[in-house]
C-alpha positions in Angstrom: 0.0 0.0 0.0 1.4 3.4 -1.0 1.6 5.8 1.9 0.1 9.3 1.6 2.6 12.0 2.8 1.7 15.1 4.8 3.6 17.6 6.9 1.1 17.2 9.8 -1.7 14.8 10.6 -4.2 16.1 13.1 -6.0 13.2 14.9 -9.4 14.2 16.1 -11.9 16.5 14.3 -13.8 18.1 17.2 -13.6 21.9 17.8 -10.0 22.0 18.7 -8.8 19.5 16.1 -10.7 21.1 13.3 -9.4 24.6 14.2 -5.9 23.2 14.5 -6.1 21.8 11.0 -7.3 25.1 9.6 -4.6 27.1 11.4 -1.9 24.7 10.2 -3.2 24.9 6.6 -2.9 28.7 6.9 0.8 28.1 7.4 1.0 26.5 3.9 1.6 23.1 5.4 0.2 19.9 3.9 -2.4 18.8 6.5 -4.6 15.8 7.0 -7.4 15.7 9.5 -8.2 12.2 10.7 -11.6 11.6 12.3 -13.4 8.4 13.3 -16.0 7.4 10.7 -19.6 8.2 11.7 -23.0 8.5 10.1 -23.8 11.8 8.4 -25.1 14.3 11.0 -28.8 15.0 10.9 -30.1 18.5 10.9 -31.3 19.2 14.5 -33.8 21.7 15.7 -33.7 23.5 19.1 -30.7 24.2 21.2 -27.6 22.2 21.7 -27.0 21.3 25.3 -23.2 21.7 24.8 -22.5 25.4 25.1 -19.2 27.2 25.1 -18.2 30.7 26.3 -15.6 31.7 23.7 -13.2 34.4 25.0 -12.7 37.6 23.1 -9.2 36.7 22.1 -10.2 33.3 20.7 -13.2 34.8 18.9 -10.7 37.2 17.2 -8.5 34.2 16.2 -11.5 32.2 14.9 -12.5 35.3 12.9 -9.0 35.5 11.4 -9.5 31.9 10.2 -12.8 32.8 8.6 -14.8 30.7 11.0 -16.7 33.2 13.1 -18.3 34.9 10.1 -19.8 31.5 9.1 -21.9 31.4 12.3 -25.5 32.5 12.3 -25.6 35.7 14.4 -29.0 34.7 15.6 -27.4 31.7 17.4 -24.6 33.7 19.2 -25.0 35.7 22.4 -22.3 38.2 23.5 -22.0 38.5 27.3 -21.9 42.1 28.5 -22.0 41.4 32.3 -21.1 38.6 34.7 -22.5 38.3 38.2 -21.0 35.9 40.7 -22.7 35.1 44.0 -21.4 33.4 47.2 -23.5 31.5 49.7 -24.2 34.8 51.6 -26.9 36.8 49.9 -24.8 40.0 50.1 -21.6 38.4 48.8 -21.5 39.2 45.1 -19.1 40.2 42.4 -20.1 42.1 39.2 -18.0 42.2 36.1 -18.9 44.6 33.3 -17.4 44.6 29.8 -18.2 48.4 29.6 -16.2 49.1 32.8 -13.2 47.1 31.4 -13.4 49.1 28.1 -14.3 46.0 26.1 -17.0 45.1 23.6 -18.0 42.0 25.5 -16.7 39.6 28.1 -17.1 36.5 26.0 -19.5 35.0 23.4 -21.8 32.1 24.0 -22.1 29.6 21.1 -23.4 26.1 20.7 -21.0 23.2 20.0 -23.1 22.2 17.0 -23.1 25.7 15.4 -19.4 26.2 15.9 -18.5 22.7 14.6 -20.6 23.4 11.5 -18.8 26.7 10.9 -15.5 24.9 11.2 -16.6 22.2 8.8 -17.7 24.8 6.3 -14.3 26.4 6.4 -12.5 23.0 6.1 -14.4 22.2 2.9 -12.9 25.2 1.2 -9.4 24.7 2.7 -6.4 22.6 1.6 -6.9 20.2 4.5 -7.5 16.6 3.4 -10.2 15.2 5.6 -10.0 11.4 6.2 -12.7 9.4 8.1 -11.0 6.2 9.3 -9.9 4.7 12.6 -6.1 4.6 13.3 -5.0 1.0 14.1 -1.3 1.3 14.5 1.6 3.7 14.8 5.2 3.3 13.8 7.7 6.1 14.6 11.1 5.9 12.9 13.8 8.3 11.9 11.7 11.5 12.2 8.7 10.0 10.3 5.4 8.8 11.8 3.5 6.1 10.0 -0.1 5.6 10.7 -1.9 2.4 9.7 -5.6 3.0 9.2 -8.4 0.6 9.6 -9.2 0.6 5.9 -5.7 -0.5 5.1 -4.4 2.9 4.0 -1.2 4.5 5.4 -0.4 8.1 6.3 3.1 9.4 6.9 4.1 12.8 8.4 6.9 14.2 10.5 4.4 15.6 13.0 1.3 14.2 14.6 -1.0 16.4 16.6 -3.3 14.7 19.1 -6.6 16.5 19.4 -8.5 13.2 20.1 -10.0 14.0 23.5 -9.6 13.1 27.1 -9.1 9.4 26.3 -6.6 10.2 23.5 -5.5 7.2 21.4 -2.4 9.0 20.3 -1.4 9.8 23.8 -1.8 6.2 24.8 0.2 5.0 21.8 3.0 7.4 22.8 3.0 6.0 26.3 2.4 9.5 27.9 0.9 9.1 31.4 -1.9 11.2 32.8 -2.4 12.6 36.3 -6.1 12.4 37.3 -8.3 13.9 40.0 -11.9 12.8 40.3 -14.1 15.5 41.8 -16.8 13.0 42.7 -19.2 15.3 41.0 -21.5 15.4 38.0 -22.0 18.3 35.6 -25.7 18.6 34.8 -26.5 20.6 31.7 -29.8 21.8 30.2 -31.3 24.8 28.4 -34.3 26.8 29.5 -36.5 29.6 28.3 -36.7 32.3 30.9 -39.6 34.5 31.9 -37.5 37.7 32.3 -34.8 39.1 30.0 -31.3 37.9 30.9 -29.8 41.2 29.6 -26.8 39.4 28.2 -25.6 38.6 31.7 -23.9 35.4 32.8 -24.7 34.4 36.4 -22.9 32.0 38.7 -23.7 30.8 42.2 -21.3 29.1 44.6 -23.3 27.3 47.3 -23.5 24.2 49.4 -25.4 22.6 46.6 -22.6 23.0 44.2 -21.7 25.6 41.5 -24.6 26.7 39.3 -24.0 28.7 36.1 -26.5 30.3 33.8 -25.1 31.4 30.4 -27.3 33.7 28.2 -28.5 32.4 24.9 -30.3 34.4 22.2 -34.1 34.9 22.3 -34.5 34.9 26.0 -32.9 31.5 26.6 -30.2 30.3 29.0 -27.9 27.4 29.3 -27.4 25.8 32.7 -24.4 24.0 34.0 -24.8 22.7 37.6 -21.7 21.1 39.1 -22.8 19.2 42.1 -22.1 16.0 44.1 -23.3 12.8 42.5 -26.3 12.3 44.7 -27.6 15.8 43.9 -26.8 15.2 40.2 -28.8 12.0 40.1 -31.7 13.8 41.8 -31.7 16.5 39.2 -31.6 13.9 36.4 -34.5 12.0 37.8 -36.7 15.1 38.2 -39.5 15.8 35.8 -39.1 18.7 33.4 -41.3 20.9 35.5 -39.6 20.0 38.7 -36.1 20.5 37.3 -37.1 24.0 36.0 -38.5 24.9 39.4 -35.4 23.7 41.2 -33.0 25.6 38.9 -35.1 28.8 39.1 -35.1 28.6 42.9 -31.4 27.9 43.0 -30.8 31.1 41.0 -33.0 33.2 43.4 -35.7 33.5 40.7 -33.4 36.0 39.0 -35.0 35.4 35.7 -38.5 34.5 36.9 -40.0 31.1 36.0 -38.0 28.8 33.7 -39.2 26.3 31.1 -37.0 23.4 30.1 -36.3 23.3 26.3 -33.6 20.6 26.0 -33.4 17.4 28.1 -30.9 17.4 30.9 -27.7 15.5 30.5 -24.9 14.7 32.9 -21.2 14.0 32.8 -18.6 13.1 35.5 -16.2 15.9 36.4 -12.5 15.2 36.5 -9.2 16.9 36.1 -6.6 15.3 33.8 -3.2 16.5 32.9 -0.8 14.8 30.5 2.7 14.3 32.0 4.2 15.7 28.7 2.7 17.6 25.8 5.4 16.7 23.3 7.7 13.9 22.1 9.7 13.9 18.9 7.2 14.3 16.1 4.2 14.5 18.4 2.3 17.3 20.1 -0.9 17.2 22.2 -3.6 19.9 22.3 -7.0 20.4 23.9 -8.5 17.6 26.1 -5.8 15.2 25.0 -3.4 17.5 26.9 -5.6 18.7 29.8 -9.1 18.5 31.2 -10.1 21.0 33.9 -13.2 21.6 36.0 -15.8 23.6 34.0 -16.5 26.2 36.7 -14.3 28.8 34.9 -15.6 27.9 31.5 -12.0 27.7 30.1 -11.8 24.2 28.7 -12.2 24.9 25.0 -10.5 28.3 25.3 -7.4 26.6 26.7 -7.5 24.2 23.8 -7.7 27.0 21.2 -4.8 28.7 23.0 -2.8 25.5 22.7 -3.3 25.6 18.9 -2.4 29.2 18.6 0.9 28.6 20.5 1.7 25.5 18.5 1.1 27.2 15.2 3.2 30.2 16.3 6.0 27.9 17.3 6.0 26.1 14.0 5.8 29.3 12.0 8.9 30.6 13.7 11.0 27.5 13.2 14.4 27.9 11.5 14.8 26.9 7.9 15.5 23.2 7.3 14.4 22.3 10.9 12.1 19.3 10.8 8.6 19.6 12.2 9.6 16.5 14.3 12.4 18.3 16.1 12.0 17.8 19.8 13.8 21.1 20.7 11.3 23.0 18.5 8.3 21.2 20.0 9.5 21.8 23.5 9.2 25.6 22.9 5.5 24.9 22.5 5.4 22.9 25.7 7.2 25.5 27.7 5.0 28.2 26.4 1.8 26.4 27.4 2.9 25.2 30.9 2.2 28.6 32.7 -1.3 28.9 31.2 -2.1 25.3 32.0 -0.8 25.5 35.6 -2.7 28.8 36.2 -6.0 27.4 35.0 -5.6 24.2 36.9 -4.7 26.1 40.1 -7.6 28.5 39.7 -10.3 26.0 39.0 -9.1 23.4 41.5 -8.5 26.1 44.2 -12.0 27.6 43.7 -13.6 24.2 43.8 -11.8 23.4 47.1 -12.6 26.7 48.6 -16.3 26.6 47.9 -16.7 22.9 48.5 -15.5 23.3 52.1 -18.1 23.5 54.9 -15.5 24.9 57.4 -16.9 28.2 58.9 -13.6 30.0 58.5 -13.3 29.2 54.8 -17.0 30.1 54.3 -16.3 33.5 55.8 -13.1 33.9 53.8 -14.7 33.1 50.4 -17.6 35.5 50.9 -15.4 38.3 52.1 -13.2 37.7 49.1 -16.1 38.3 46.8 -17.1 41.5 48.6 -13.5 42.9 48.6 -12.8 42.0 45.0 -16.1 43.7 43.9 -14.8 47.0 45.5 -11.6 47.2 43.4 -12.4 48.2 39.8 -8.8 47.9 38.6 -8.6 44.4 39.9 -11.9 43.5 38.2 -10.7 45.0 35.0 -7.6 42.9 35.1 -9.6 39.7 35.8 -11.8 40.4 32.8 -8.9 41.0 30.5 -7.3 37.8 31.7 -10.5 35.9 31.1 -10.9 37.5 27.6 -7.6 36.1 26.3 
C-alpha cells in the first residue's frame, strides 16, 4: 500500500482539532485531519446542550481563520456582564465589559453551530479530511507512519493529538496522565426564561454546588450545575417541570420562571493533565493535553490557545528544521505550561474553597467576593485575563 505523505496529521476532528487543521493549513503546510467514521449528521432543531463561552481573544482568532463569520448571528449571544454570588446573599461580584473598556466579556455559542462553521471552512481549505480509525503507529527516523483501519497508510513528521480526554495517540506514545476525580456530575440543560437575561452570565457558589447560567439568544439560558453525584442524580431523575422549578429557585428566581427546552444531560467531572505535551514528532492539544473543572468555562478556550501557540512555534522554526524536532516542540510545551498551571490552580482552588463546609473558609470566600467587587482595577484585570 502506497503511503500518503503530509507535513502534519491532526488526529481528532472536534472543535480544537478542526481549528488546528485550519490554522496549520494557513501556514501552507500539507495537513490531513483524521476523524473516526460516523453517520452523516442529521439536521437538528432546538438548542444544543453543549455550550461554550468563547473568550474575546479566541473569537478574534476564529475570525482570522474565517470561522466566526460562518456562524449564524442569531445563534450567538455576546455576554456584557457577569455576576458571581457566594453563599451569603450580600456576597457578590459584578464584572462589566463596559467598565473594562471591552466590547464584550465572551461570546456564547453552541457546539453544533461552531462545529458546522469549522466544517464549512474545512471544505474550502487545503486540508484533506479522512474518516477512518487509526489502528497502528510506527515512529522511525523522524517520520510517523499511521496504519488505518481501511488498510491505507499516512506518513508525516508531525502528529497532533486532538483526540480528546481518552486520547488514542497519547496512549500509543506512552504518555501518562495525572487524574483527580471531583466526585461530581456536571448537569446541563437549556431553558427559556420569563424575564430578559440582559446578556448577563450568572454563577452561584453554594453548598449545593456551582450553578452557572449562560445567556443564549431569544431569552434562553444554558445551565451547568456542578454538584455531588447524589444531587446530580436527583436532578436527572426530576420531571421537566420539577427541574425547571429547582433551577429557578437555586438562582434566586433572578429570571423568573424557567421552562425546560432541552433534556438534561450529565457527565462526570475530572481533572486530567498529561505528563508531557510533546515527544519527537508529536504534540498534544486540547483535552488530550488537559481537562479541567468547567466552573471557569475555560476548557475549549485553553485548547484553542494550545493551537495558537503550537502554530506560532511552527511558524517561527528555522529553515530546514524538521517539524519532528523535539527542541522545537519543547518551545510549545514550555509556552503552554504557565497557562495550564494557572488554569488548573484557579479551577481546583476555587472548587476546594467553595466545597468546604468549614466556617472560616465560608467567611473567607464570601469576604473575598465582597472585597474584589470594590476594586475596579482588579476586576478589569480579571476580565482582561478571562478574555484572552
